[in-house]
C-alpha positions, -999 to 999 in steps of 0.1 A, spaced: -651 564 -857 -622 581 -840 -627 601 -809 -620 639 -807 -586 634 -790 -571 609 -815 -547 622 -841 -549 614 -877 -518 597 -893 -507 631 -908 -511 649 -874 -492 621 -857 -464 625 -882 -463 663 -878 -462 658 -840 -433 634 -843 -413 657 -865 -420 686 -842 -407 666 -812 -376 657 -831 -370 694 -838 -376 703 -802 -350 678 -790 -317 693 -779 -291 694 -806 -261 672 -802 -228 689 -792 -204 703 -817 -189 678 -840 -157 662 -827 -166 666 -790 -163 629 -784 -130 628 -803 -116 656 -782 -127 639 -750 -110 606 -762 -78 624 -771 -76 642 -738 -83 611 -718 -56 592 -738 -31 620 -733 -37 620 -695 -32 582 -694 0 584 -715 14 612 -693 12 590 -662 27 559 -678 53 576 -700 81 577 -674 77 540 -665 76 530 -702 107 551 -709 126 535 -680 116 500 -692 128 509 -727 161 521 -713 166 489 -694 158 468 -725 182 489 -746 210 485 -719 205 447 -718 206 445 -755 238 466 -756 253 444 -729 245 412 -748 259 427 -780 292 435 -762 294 400 -746 287 382 -779 313 403 -798 340 393 -772 332 356 -776 330 356 -813 
């Protein structure tokens, strides 16, 4: 026999469902995406000038090589 404090399977299921309903709802949809985009934008802002400078150096070297190769050929 079960004691007075033990729940029947149906009562246990109802209790479980009520606990799920009482749990705090997750944040609005897309919150994680917004955080990720903002974090990525902040990272890109700090690195953008260095990447731009490196791209300019590579372009200048490529242009210089193209000029040198045209003179020889």
